[in-house]
Backbone bond lengths (Angstrom), bond angles and torsions (degrees), N, CA, C in turn:
res aa  C-N    CA-C-N  psi(-1)  N-CA   C-N-CA  omega(-1)  CA-C   N-CA-C  phi
1 M - - - 1.466 - - 1.522 111.81 -
2 S 1.359 115.46 -35.27 1.464 118.96 -179.10 1.519 111.79 -64.17
3 G 1.376 116.03 -16.15 1.453 119.86 179.38 1.511 113.36 -62.99
4 V 1.333 117.57 -28.27 1.466 121.28 177.73 1.522 112.11 -117.70
5 L 1.329 117.28 -17.92 1.466 120.41 -178.40 1.520 111.41 -59.69
6 W 1.337 116.85 -41.51 1.464 119.74 -178.91 1.525 110.89 -61.22
7 A 1.349 116.73 -37.11 1.464 120.57 179.89 1.525 110.76 -68.45
8 A 1.338 116.82 -40.54 1.466 120.47 177.47 1.525 110.81 -62.76
9 L 1.320 116.38 -39.33 1.464 120.77 178.21 1.531 111.02 -63.67
10 V 1.326 116.62 -38.72 1.466 120.52 179.27 1.526 110.80 -66.12
11 I 1.331 117.15 -38.72 1.468 120.13 178.75 1.523 110.39 -61.08
12 V 1.332 116.61 -46.39 1.468 120.58 178.74 1.526 110.44 -63.73
13 A 1.337 116.42 -45.14 1.462 120.69 -179.75 1.522 111.46 -61.54
14 S 1.325 117.14 -40.68 1.462 121.17 -179.24 1.524 111.35 -66.27
15 A 1.327 116.70 -40.32 1.464 120.19 178.47 1.526 110.57 -63.30
16 L 1.328 116.60 -43.84 1.464 120.21 179.36 1.524 111.24 -68.19
17 Q 1.335 116.82 -36.47 1.462 119.72 178.81 1.518 111.06 -66.34
18 T 1.324 116.87 -37.25 1.463 120.06 176.40 1.521 110.32 -63.15
19 A 1.332 116.48 -42.06 1.465 120.40 177.08 1.526 110.51 -60.55
20 R 1.343 115.99 -39.98 1.468 119.03 178.69 1.522 111.15 -65.46
21 F 1.332 117.68 -41.69 1.458 120.38 179.02 1.529 111.13 -62.74
22 V 1.334 116.33 -38.25 1.463 119.82 177.07 1.525 109.84 -60.66
23 L 1.326 116.15 -46.93 1.462 120.61 -179.91 1.525 111.18 -64.03
24 Q 1.347 116.63 -40.89 1.463 119.26 -179.66 1.522 111.52 -68.49
25 K 1.314 117.45 -32.42 1.466 119.66 176.13 1.527 109.70 -63.47
26 V 1.328 115.70 -42.73 1.465 119.97 178.17 1.525 110.52 -63.99
27 L 1.334 116.52 -44.30 1.460 120.52 -178.86 1.523 112.02 -65.17
28 S 1.348 116.78 -35.89 1.465 119.75 -178.17 1.517 111.62 -65.52
29 G 1.338 117.09 -16.94 1.457 120.21 178.00 1.511 112.89 -108.19
30 S 1.340 116.99 16.25 1.464 119.76 -175.85 1.521 113.20 -120.51
31 G 1.340 116.96 26.73 1.454 119.47 175.72 1.511 114.87 103.65
32 L 1.339 118.47 -16.92 1.453 120.69 177.86 1.524 109.56 -85.08
33 S 1.327 116.11 144.25 1.459 120.27 177.06 1.526 109.57 -73.37
34 V 1.341 115.60 173.43 1.462 119.55 175.24 1.524 109.78 -58.72
35 G 1.337 116.05 -42.01 1.457 120.59 178.85 1.516 112.28 -64.04
36 G 1.337 116.41 -40.55 1.457 120.55 179.52 1.512 112.16 -65.36
37 A 1.338 116.51 -44.07 1.466 120.38 178.64 1.524 110.86 -64.71
38 T 1.344 116.63 -35.18 1.461 120.83 177.57 1.522 111.02 -69.59
39 F 1.339 116.45 -43.05 1.463 121.46 -178.44 1.522 111.75 -62.41
40 S 1.333 116.68 -34.60 1.464 120.25 -178.96 1.520 111.18 -60.89
41 R 1.335 115.96 -25.68 1.461 121.12 179.39 1.524 111.13 -67.68
42 F 1.352 117.47 -28.04 1.457 121.09 -177.62 1.528 113.63 -101.50
43 L 1.332 117.51 -35.67 1.462 121.73 -172.17 1.525 112.38 -55.04
44 F 1.314 116.94 -48.40 1.456 119.95 -177.35 1.528 112.52 -93.08
45 G 1.317 116.66 -11.17 1.458 119.86 178.84 1.516 113.22 -82.75
46 A 1.342 117.29 -35.07 1.463 121.01 -176.89 1.529 112.88 -59.51
47 P 1.345 119.82 -47.77 1.470 119.06 178.94 1.528 112.70 -59.55
48 I 1.325 116.66 -38.16 1.466 120.16 179.24 1.525 110.09 -63.99
49 A 1.330 116.84 -42.96 1.464 120.92 179.81 1.525 111.05 -64.54
50 L 1.327 117.07 -41.15 1.466 120.84 179.22 1.524 111.37 -63.74
51 V 1.322 116.51 -44.32 1.470 120.59 179.11 1.527 110.49 -63.65
52 A 1.338 116.52 -43.01 1.465 120.41 -179.18 1.526 111.53 -63.84
53 A 1.336 117.01 -42.89 1.464 120.56 179.58 1.527 110.81 -64.95
54 T 1.333 116.10 -43.04 1.468 120.48 178.92 1.525 111.25 -63.00
55 A 1.329 116.19 -43.80 1.467 120.49 179.89 1.530 111.19 -62.46
56 L 1.323 116.84 -39.94 1.465 120.28 178.92 1.524 111.43 -64.44
57 L 1.328 116.29 -44.57 1.463 120.12 -179.82 1.523 111.07 -63.34
58 L 1.332 116.72 -44.53 1.463 120.57 179.99 1.525 111.19 -68.02
59 G 1.326 115.76 -40.70 1.461 119.64 -177.26 1.516 113.79 -68.44
60 T 1.325 116.67 -31.32 1.470 120.55 -178.97 1.523 112.78 -95.80
61 G 1.333 116.60 -12.55 1.453 119.84 -178.46 1.512 113.83 78.81
62 E 1.327 116.98 8.59 1.468 120.84 178.40 1.525 110.13 -77.27
63 A 1.329 115.78 143.92 1.462 120.31 176.09 1.524 109.52 -82.38
64 L 1.332 115.83 154.88 1.461 119.67 175.88 1.520 108.60 -59.78
65 P 1.323 118.18 124.71 1.467 120.36 -177.09 1.522 111.98 -68.41
66 N 1.315 114.83 162.25 1.456 120.96 176.43 1.527 109.15 -72.09
67 L 1.327 115.72 115.05 1.467 120.71 -178.47 1.530 108.05 -91.33
68 T 1.309 115.82 93.87 1.459 123.20 -173.12 1.531 111.76 -73.95
69 P 1.342 117.00 162.75 1.470 119.29 174.94 1.533 112.39 -56.26
70 R 1.323 117.33 -35.04 1.468 120.21 178.62 1.530 110.24 -65.99
71 F 1.330 116.99 -39.60 1.465 121.01 176.09 1.523 109.90 -59.23
72 W 1.337 116.62 -48.27 1.468 119.92 -178.16 1.522 111.74 -67.08
73 A 1.325 117.23 -32.56 1.468 119.70 176.96 1.527 110.10 -62.87
74 F 1.324 116.64 -44.21 1.467 120.54 177.06 1.528 111.11 -63.28
75 V 1.332 116.49 -45.32 1.466 121.27 -177.56 1.525 111.37 -62.96
76 L 1.332 116.72 -48.46 1.467 120.32 -176.28 1.527 111.61 -68.75
77 A 1.333 116.65 -39.55 1.468 119.14 177.35 1.523 110.22 -64.54
78 G 1.320 116.53 -44.52 1.460 120.19 178.58 1.512 112.24 -64.33
79 G 1.336 116.47 -41.56 1.461 120.31 -179.43 1.514 112.84 -64.94
80 A 1.338 116.49 -44.39 1.465 120.22 179.41 1.526 110.88 -64.76
81 A 1.331 116.43 -41.70 1.468 120.33 179.66 1.524 111.19 -65.07
82 Q 1.334 116.76 -37.45 1.464 119.89 179.50 1.524 111.41 -67.32
83 I 1.334 117.02 -40.06 1.467 120.23 177.14 1.527 110.03 -61.18
84 F 1.330 116.07 -46.77 1.462 121.57 178.80 1.525 110.53 -57.18
85 A 1.336 116.14 -46.81 1.461 120.57 -178.50 1.521 111.70 -67.86
86 T 1.336 117.21 -37.92 1.465 120.67 179.92 1.522 110.75 -67.40
87 F 1.335 117.06 -40.26 1.467 121.94 174.72 1.527 109.67 -52.87
88 L 1.331 115.62 -51.31 1.458 120.25 -176.53 1.527 111.79 -66.70
89 T 1.332 116.87 -36.19 1.463 119.87 179.19 1.518 111.04 -65.25
90 V 1.334 116.65 -44.44 1.465 120.24 177.53 1.527 109.91 -62.88
91 A 1.349 116.53 -40.05 1.464 120.44 178.53 1.529 111.19 -63.56
92 L 1.331 116.85 -33.21 1.463 120.79 178.57 1.522 111.95 -60.21
93 F 1.324 116.74 -33.28 1.460 120.16 -178.68 1.525 111.58 -61.12
94 K 1.326 116.39 -25.27 1.458 120.73 -179.14 1.532 111.68 -84.45
95 L 1.342 116.95 -10.69 1.458 121.06 -175.04 1.523 113.61 -106.08
96 R 1.319 117.39 -28.75 1.456 119.93 -171.73 1.517 109.96 -153.76
97 N 1.368 116.79 169.80 1.460 117.80 -177.83 1.523 111.34 -64.82
98 F 1.317 115.07 158.93 1.459 123.31 -169.74 1.526 113.62 -54.79
99 A 1.325 118.38 -52.19 1.464 121.45 -174.78 1.524 111.83 -65.38
100 V 1.319 117.32 -43.53 1.463 120.72 -178.12 1.524 110.52 -66.78
101 G 1.327 117.20 -40.71 1.456 120.61 179.67 1.513 112.28 -57.11
102 V 1.331 117.25 -46.77 1.458 120.91 179.55 1.529 110.88 -69.28
103 A 1.330 117.80 -34.00 1.468 121.36 -177.70 1.522 111.95 -59.45
104 F 1.322 117.45 -38.72 1.460 120.14 -178.22 1.527 112.03 -61.95
105 T 1.325 117.61 -25.76 1.465 119.76 -179.36 1.525 111.86 -73.49
106 K 1.325 117.48 -13.29 1.457 120.37 -173.50 1.519 114.16 -76.13
107 T 1.323 117.47 -0.07 1.463 119.64 171.45 1.526 110.65 -64.86
108 E 1.316 116.76 -9.79 1.464 120.92 178.86 1.521 112.74 -59.56
109 T 1.334 118.72 -25.59 1.462 119.82 -173.61 1.525 112.28 -60.04
110 F 1.340 116.71 -40.04 1.462 119.94 177.54 1.527 110.52 -69.45
111 Q 1.321 115.80 -41.33 1.457 120.15 -177.44 1.530 111.93 -66.14
112 V 1.328 116.34 -42.24 1.461 118.41 -178.42 1.526 110.80 -69.52
113 A 1.334 117.79 -31.41 1.464 120.40 177.05 1.530 110.37 -64.88
114 L 1.326 116.61 -41.99 1.467 120.43 178.30 1.523 111.32 -67.74
115 F 1.347 116.48 -46.65 1.464 120.41 179.89 1.528 111.26 -62.52
116 S 1.325 116.57 -35.95 1.460 120.65 -179.17 1.524 111.00 -62.25
117 A 1.330 115.83 -41.38 1.462 119.95 179.23 1.525 111.45 -71.31
118 L 1.339 116.46 -41.23 1.459 120.63 -175.29 1.525 113.18 -75.36
119 I 1.331 117.00 -42.31 1.464 120.77 -172.97 1.523 112.75 -93.88
120 L 1.330 117.18 -41.77 1.462 120.73 -175.38 1.528 113.32 -103.22
121 S 1.338 116.76 -1.78 1.476 121.53 -177.58 1.525 111.31 55.43
122 E 1.336 115.93 42.25 1.463 122.12 177.67 1.531 108.53 -122.51
123 P 1.331 116.96 82.96 1.466 119.96 -177.35 1.527 112.30 -69.63
124 V 1.321 115.12 161.63 1.460 122.27 179.38 1.526 109.26 -98.47
125 A 1.335 116.67 134.71 1.465 121.88 179.28 1.531 109.99 -69.45
126 P 1.347 117.51 158.01 1.475 120.10 179.22 1.527 113.43 -52.95
127 L 1.336 117.83 -42.48 1.462 120.25 178.29 1.522 110.76 -63.68
128 G 1.326 116.23 -34.40 1.463 119.92 177.11 1.520 111.88 -64.78
129 W 1.342 116.48 -42.68 1.465 120.17 177.53 1.526 110.97 -63.01
130 L 1.337 116.34 -41.10 1.463 119.98 178.23 1.526 110.22 -60.58
131 A 1.326 116.17 -43.49 1.461 120.46 179.19 1.523 111.42 -62.81
132 I 1.332 116.73 -40.31 1.464 121.00 179.38 1.528 110.60 -63.01
133 V 1.339 116.23 -43.85 1.466 120.37 179.82 1.529 110.71 -63.92
134 I 1.337 116.95 -44.69 1.468 120.58 179.41 1.525 110.39 -61.88
135 G 1.322 116.24 -45.83 1.456 119.94 -179.75 1.514 112.39 -63.36
136 F 1.327 116.08 -40.02 1.464 119.69 178.68 1.524 110.49 -64.21
137 G 1.336 116.23 -40.09 1.463 119.53 176.78 1.515 111.70 -60.58
138 G 1.328 115.92 -40.23 1.457 119.82 177.30 1.509 112.67 -63.24
139 V 1.325 116.04 -41.52 1.467 120.33 178.84 1.519 110.89 -64.79
140 M 1.324 116.88 -40.11 1.456 119.48 178.82 1.529 111.59 -64.70
141 L 1.325 117.04 -35.89 1.466 119.79 175.21 1.523 110.48 -62.81
142 M 1.316 115.63 -41.64 1.462 119.66 -178.34 1.520 112.51 -71.20
143 S 1.333 116.24 -24.59 1.461 119.07 -175.62 1.522 113.14 -97.27
144 R 1.321 117.54 -6.89 1.474 120.51 -179.00 1.524 110.37 -67.04
145 P 1.336 118.70 128.37 1.462 119.78 178.31 1.518 111.26 -57.33
146 P 1.335 119.72 128.45 1.461 122.10 -176.21 1.512 113.93 -59.75
147 E 1.313 117.63 -26.45 1.461 120.16 179.60 1.519 111.86 -83.68
148 G 1.340 116.88 0.83 1.457 120.34 -179.98 1.512 112.62 80.41
149 G 1.321 117.23 17.16 1.455 121.20 179.62 1.517 111.90 -67.00
150 R 1.299 116.02 166.07 1.457 119.35 -176.41 1.529 110.99 -73.51
151 M 1.331 114.73 150.83 1.455 121.31 -177.03 1.524 111.81 -90.43
152 L 1.340 117.67 -15.81 1.453 120.01 -174.80 1.519 111.13 -78.42
153 G 1.316 115.00 167.22 1.448 119.59 -179.72 1.517 110.78 125.15
154 R 1.324 115.66 -173.38 1.458 119.98 -177.58 1.526 113.95 -57.80
155 P 1.346 119.73 -41.48 1.465 118.58 179.28 1.527 113.04 -56.63
156 M 1.344 116.80 -42.07 1.459 118.88 -179.24 1.528 110.85 -69.60
157 V 1.330 117.59 -41.10 1.464 120.42 178.90 1.520 110.11 -60.99
158 Y 1.341 116.36 -47.57 1.460 120.25 178.17 1.529 110.42 -59.65
159 G 1.335 116.32 -42.46 1.453 120.31 -178.43 1.519 112.74 -65.19
160 L 1.336 116.58 -42.35 1.461 120.36 178.47 1.523 111.25 -62.77
161 L 1.334 116.30 -43.76 1.461 120.15 179.28 1.524 111.31 -67.21
162 A 1.325 116.16 -39.95 1.466 119.57 176.92 1.526 110.29 -63.30
163 G 1.332 116.17 -39.87 1.454 119.80 177.33 1.517 112.15 -60.61
164 A 1.334 116.38 -40.79 1.462 120.29 177.20 1.523 110.55 -63.21
165 G 1.332 115.93 -41.37 1.457 119.92 178.74 1.517 112.17 -62.91
166 F 1.325 116.86 -44.76 1.460 120.24 178.89 1.528 111.21 -65.61
167 A 1.341 116.84 -33.43 1.464 120.22 178.12 1.524 110.75 -64.95
168 V 1.327 116.83 -46.44 1.466 120.84 178.22 1.526 110.24 -62.91
169 A 1.330 116.71 -39.66 1.466 120.41 178.30 1.528 110.81 -61.60
170 A 1.328 116.78 -43.47 1.467 120.41 179.94 1.522 111.44 -60.76
171 I 1.328 115.92 -43.63 1.462 119.84 179.34 1.528 110.30 -65.49
172 G 1.329 116.52 -41.98 1.458 120.17 178.93 1.517 112.10 -60.82
173 Y 1.317 116.70 -44.69 1.461 120.22 -177.02 1.526 112.01 -73.01
174 R 1.315 117.19 -37.16 1.466 119.95 174.63 1.529 109.20 -62.39
175 G 1.325 116.64 -45.16 1.458 120.40 179.34 1.515 112.43 -61.53
176 A 1.336 116.84 -39.56 1.466 120.87 179.96 1.524 111.26 -64.36
177 T 1.332 117.08 -42.58 1.471 119.11 -179.82 1.526 111.68 -68.66
178 V 1.324 116.85 -34.96 1.465 120.29 178.01 1.525 110.28 -66.29
179 E 1.335 117.28 -35.08 1.463 121.39 179.58 1.523 112.54 -62.53
180 L 1.327 117.58 -22.50 1.467 121.42 -177.23 1.527 112.83 -93.93
181 E 1.324 118.08 4.05 1.464 119.73 175.77 1.525 109.04 -62.67
182 P 1.360 118.85 146.45 1.467 128.44 13.84 1.535 114.44 -101.19
183 L 1.306 119.16 28.23 1.459 120.71 177.39 1.533 110.65 -60.72
184 P 1.338 118.44 156.38 1.468 121.03 175.35 1.524 110.86 -55.54
185 F 1.321 116.43 146.33 1.464 120.48 -171.46 1.521 112.82 -59.42
186 L 1.327 118.38 -36.69 1.459 120.07 -176.84 1.525 111.48 -69.24
187 I 1.325 117.14 -37.51 1.465 120.44 176.79 1.523 109.85 -66.71
188 R 1.328 116.86 -43.70 1.470 119.80 177.80 1.522 110.68 -58.87
189 A 1.327 115.97 -41.49 1.463 120.48 -178.75 1.519 111.55 -65.13
190 M 1.327 117.60 -46.55 1.464 120.54 -174.86 1.523 112.36 -73.65
191 V 1.329 118.04 -35.11 1.468 119.90 176.25 1.525 109.94 -65.33
192 A 1.324 116.89 -44.70 1.468 120.36 178.21 1.522 110.92 -63.97
193 L 1.339 117.22 -40.37 1.465 120.98 179.17 1.522 111.17 -64.51
194 A 1.335 117.23 -43.12 1.463 120.49 179.20 1.527 111.00 -62.23
195 A 1.330 116.49 -41.82 1.464 120.42 178.80 1.524 110.85 -64.92
196 A 1.328 116.48 -42.03 1.464 120.49 -177.93 1.522 111.97 -67.81
197 T 1.338 117.25 -49.47 1.468 119.56 -176.88 1.522 112.09 -67.16
198 S 1.328 117.41 -33.88 1.470 119.94 178.02 1.523 111.00 -65.98
199 S 1.331 116.75 -45.03 1.464 120.01 179.41 1.524 110.80 -66.78
200 Q 1.329 117.07 -36.38 1.462 120.56 178.14 1.528 111.42 -66.53
201 T 1.318 116.92 -39.81 1.464 120.62 178.94 1.519 110.83 -62.27
202 L 1.320 116.46 -45.63 1.464 120.32 179.40 1.530 110.87 -64.25
203 G 1.326 116.39 -44.36 1.459 119.89 -179.47 1.514 112.98 -64.01
204 M 1.334 116.77 -43.57 1.461 120.57 179.76 1.522 111.75 -68.46
205 A 1.334 116.91 -37.43 1.467 120.32 178.58 1.526 110.24 -62.49
206 L 1.322 116.36 -42.00 1.463 120.41 178.44 1.520 110.68 -64.64
207 Y 1.334 116.86 -42.78 1.464 121.01 179.44 1.524 110.94 -59.99
208 L 1.329 116.78 -48.94 1.463 120.23 -178.08 1.522 111.26 -65.81
209 R 1.318 116.36 -37.06 1.465 120.36 179.35 1.520 111.21 -60.98
210 V 1.333 116.09 -40.10 1.465 120.95 -175.48 1.527 111.91 -84.64
211 F 1.337 116.70 -45.88 1.462 120.22 -170.41 1.526 114.82 -100.95
212 E 1.322 117.77 -19.06 1.465 120.51 -179.71 1.527 110.10 -135.41
213 P 1.329 117.23 67.15 1.465 120.70 -178.56 1.530 111.27 -55.32
214 G 1.313 115.20 134.02 1.457 120.48 178.86 1.516 114.10 94.35
215 E 1.339 117.50 -18.31 1.465 119.70 -177.13 1.528 111.71 -70.42
216 L 1.344 117.03 -33.81 1.464 120.09 176.88 1.523 110.92 -57.57
217 S 1.321 115.29 -44.88 1.469 120.01 -179.88 1.520 111.06 -64.25
218 R 1.334 117.02 -37.78 1.464 119.93 -179.85 1.533 111.51 -67.26
219 V 1.332 116.29 -37.33 1.466 119.75 178.06 1.527 110.49 -64.73
220 V 1.334 115.66 -45.62 1.467 120.05 -179.96 1.524 110.73 -65.48
221 A 1.337 116.62 -40.61 1.468 120.66 -179.71 1.526 111.37 -63.12
222 A 1.328 116.39 -28.93 1.468 120.72 -179.81 1.525 111.31 -95.28
223 W 1.344 116.84 27.40 1.457 120.99 -171.17 1.527 113.57 -58.83
224 R 1.314 118.05 -30.07 1.468 119.37 -178.69 1.526 111.46 -62.97
225 R 1.334 116.66 -27.79 1.462 120.66 176.56 1.519 111.56 -95.98
226 T 1.335 116.66 -42.24 1.461 119.91 -174.55 1.523 113.09 -71.24
227 I 1.325 117.77 -25.62 1.465 119.18 -177.88 1.527 111.54 -62.29
228 W 1.344 116.12 -31.81 1.466 118.77 -179.25 1.520 111.74 -72.41
229 V 1.332 116.58 -26.40 1.463 119.42 172.85 1.524 109.39 -64.08
230 G 1.339 115.85 -42.45 1.456 120.09 178.75 1.515 112.93 -65.66
231 V 1.326 116.48 -42.64 1.467 120.81 -178.59 1.529 111.07 -64.32
232 T 1.337 116.78 -49.55 1.465 119.26 179.22 1.521 111.12 -67.39
233 G 1.341 115.78 -34.51 1.460 119.87 179.89 1.515 112.47 -64.88
234 V 1.337 116.77 -47.84 1.465 119.34 -177.98 1.524 110.70 -71.75
235 G 1.333 117.44 -31.73 1.462 119.66 175.53 1.519 111.40 -64.23
236 G 1.343 115.89 -45.25 1.456 119.49 176.78 1.515 112.14 -63.92
237 S 1.331 116.46 -42.34 1.464 120.38 -179.76 1.524 111.46 -63.13
238 A 1.332 116.88 -37.42 1.466 120.07 177.77 1.528 110.00 -59.88
239 G 1.328 116.08 -41.11 1.462 119.67 177.35 1.517 112.36 -64.41
240 W 1.347 116.29 -43.91 1.463 120.13 178.86 1.527 111.11 -62.62
241 F 1.333 117.04 -46.87 1.464 120.43 -177.76 1.527 110.90 -62.98
242 A 1.334 116.56 -41.02 1.462 119.60 178.81 1.527 110.62 -63.90
243 A 1.330 116.60 -39.71 1.467 120.08 177.63 1.524 110.85 -66.16
244 F 1.340 117.03 -40.92 1.467 120.62 177.66 1.526 111.20 -61.61
245 A 1.335 116.66 -33.24 1.462 120.40 179.87 1.526 111.86 -69.88
246 L 1.331 116.93 -17.68 1.460 121.59 -176.54 1.522 114.56 -105.91
247 Q 1.344 117.21 -24.89 1.464 119.28 -167.83 1.529 111.96 -144.67
248 N 1.329 115.19 155.94 1.461 124.19 173.84 1.533 109.89 -47.93
249 A 1.328 116.57 131.29 1.466 121.01 -176.84 1.523 112.35 -58.77
250 A 1.329 117.06 -32.31 1.469 119.94 -179.30 1.525 110.96 -64.48
251 Y 1.324 117.36 -42.63 1.462 120.53 178.29 1.528 111.01 -67.16
252 V 1.321 115.53 -41.07 1.470 119.97 -179.01 1.522 110.83 -61.23
253 R 1.324 116.60 -49.62 1.465 119.34 -176.85 1.530 111.58 -72.00
254 A 1.320 116.93 -33.05 1.465 118.45 176.71 1.526 110.47 -66.98
255 F 1.323 117.23 -39.95 1.462 120.12 176.78 1.530 110.14 -64.48
256 G 1.311 115.83 -25.50 1.461 120.25 177.62 1.519 113.86 -64.26
257 Q 1.347 116.87 -5.49 1.462 119.35 174.45 1.523 111.43 -59.26
258 I 1.319 116.75 -19.86 1.459 119.56 177.61 1.526 110.86 -60.28
259 E 1.319 115.56 -22.48 1.468 119.68 176.57 1.526 111.19 -58.48
260 M 1.345 116.51 -31.13 1.457 120.01 -179.18 1.522 111.15 -63.26
261 V 1.334 115.97 -35.97 1.465 120.17 176.88 1.524 109.46 -64.27
262 F 1.331 115.97 -46.21 1.462 120.04 177.92 1.527 110.95 -61.88
263 T 1.336 116.18 -38.08 1.457 120.62 -178.84 1.522 111.36 -64.18
264 L 1.332 116.10 -43.03 1.465 119.80 178.43 1.524 111.11 -62.43
265 L 1.320 116.25 -41.99 1.460 119.58 178.08 1.524 110.86 -63.87
266 A 1.330 116.45 -39.75 1.462 120.15 177.75 1.519 110.88 -64.73
267 S 1.337 116.33 -37.41 1.462 120.54 179.09 1.523 111.07 -61.64
268 V 1.336 115.18 -39.78 1.464 120.10 -179.25 1.524 111.03 -73.29
269 W 1.326 116.24 -47.76 1.461 120.51 -173.10 1.522 113.41 -74.27
270 F 1.336 116.75 -41.01 1.461 119.59 -172.70 1.524 114.06 -98.67
271 F 1.346 117.90 -28.31 1.459 119.95 -173.76 1.525 113.25 -119.04
272 G 1.340 116.91 5.02 1.458 120.76 174.04 1.512 114.99 68.04
273 E 1.343 118.78 21.54 1.457 121.18 179.23 1.530 110.12 -82.73
274 R 1.327 116.69 152.22 1.466 121.61 -176.36 1.529 111.60 -88.55
275 L 1.332 115.11 146.10 1.458 121.45 175.77 1.529 108.26 -99.34
276 H 1.358 117.00 123.39 1.460 121.59 -175.96 1.530 111.17 -100.99
277 R 1.330 115.69 163.96 1.463 120.26 -176.34 1.524 112.57 -61.69
278 R 1.323 116.38 -38.38 1.457 118.30 -179.43 1.521 110.27 -63.83
279 E 1.341 116.85 -30.14 1.458 120.23 177.62 1.527 110.70 -69.71
280 G 1.327 116.74 -33.85 1.461 120.27 174.25 1.518 111.36 -63.30
281 A 1.345 116.27 -40.73 1.468 120.32 176.65 1.523 110.37 -64.73
282 G 1.332 115.88 -39.25 1.460 120.07 177.78 1.517 111.93 -62.53
283 I 1.328 116.38 -40.73 1.462 120.62 177.97 1.529 110.49 -61.06
284 A 1.338 116.80 -41.18 1.469 120.96 179.46 1.529 111.00 -61.21
285 L 1.342 116.95 -42.10 1.463 120.37 178.36 1.523 111.27 -65.53
286 V 1.318 116.59 -41.48 1.463 120.03 179.35 1.525 110.45 -62.14
287 V 1.321 117.23 -44.58 1.465 120.65 179.22 1.531 110.54 -61.30
288 A 1.338 117.06 -41.04 1.467 120.43 177.42 1.526 110.64 -61.58
289 S 1.323 116.23 -39.97 1.465 119.78 179.74 1.525 111.29 -66.61
290 L 1.325 117.47 -33.00 1.465 120.90 179.68 1.526 110.90 -64.94
291 V 1.325 115.81 -41.92 1.468 119.97 178.04 1.529 109.99 -61.93
292 A 1.331 116.48 -44.57 1.464 120.72 179.87 1.525 111.24 -63.79
293 L 1.329 116.99 -36.65 1.464 120.56 -179.98 1.524 111.79 -66.14
294 V 1.323 116.73 -40.92 1.467 119.69 177.92 1.527 109.99 -62.37
295 L 1.340 116.56 -41.87 1.462 120.39 178.18 1.528 110.95 -64.84
296 A 1.337 116.76 -41.97 1.466 120.51 179.22 1.521 110.63 -65.77
297 G 1.333 116.43 -38.43 1.456 120.68 -179.54 1.512 113.42 -66.66
298 R 1.320 117.17 -22.31 1.463 121.14 178.16 1.519 112.05 -83.60
299 G 1.346 115.11 -16.76 1.453 119.17 -175.43 1.515 113.92 -75.30
């Protein structure tokens, strides 16, 4: 069952992550800074993750696992990298249209495949590499400016750096869940998620307190809007962490290319952007890569 369960979890996580990006795009234009919009993703998500992890432990009768220094190293590295990448992703919304901004971050698929082999000793099978290349080609088709404009510039730099951050985060979170074996995958996922979101909340709160005085108050004052960023964020993260607990991080993040399809639909429905033929071709390539990834993940 785990052969397809991880893919189903990624689909749910990607849909929720797209919803969070939509909300963060709106928030980034409503008076909150990039840091404030990013912080809202953690502030209301951390308590939910803590409650969920506690409920799982109590409900199953499992004891809190030993959280080793290696576990915390993975969690903190992943958490810091995710904050860095989220900062850049939110900043991208101010530079370019929604779908293209997120597309540039998808260069992470190659990076996470390399990091997975080097750091976690989890290499990618040949079919997996083929799927990654096909999916990346699809994303590039979807992100190409319709007028044929150049791809270089600040948006691409931000996207490449964000992709690197998300790649490091994926490796960190996969490593953290593996450290908690042999616990059931869902408990490993939620304990790691609770640890990550709690540390991220504390780190971001300290950053805003020092470098953006007053932004904490603005985030809290806008809680009716920001709370939904936290809810969708932690829901998506729960899906990602559960998938990481079941499968190689490279396959999980490559399958996450399906988020690009959701992003394009969100661009059309919520922001009135047009869908072009080349983007349809890109979607077809991404879907083909998803099928190949599921087959590779079963191997």
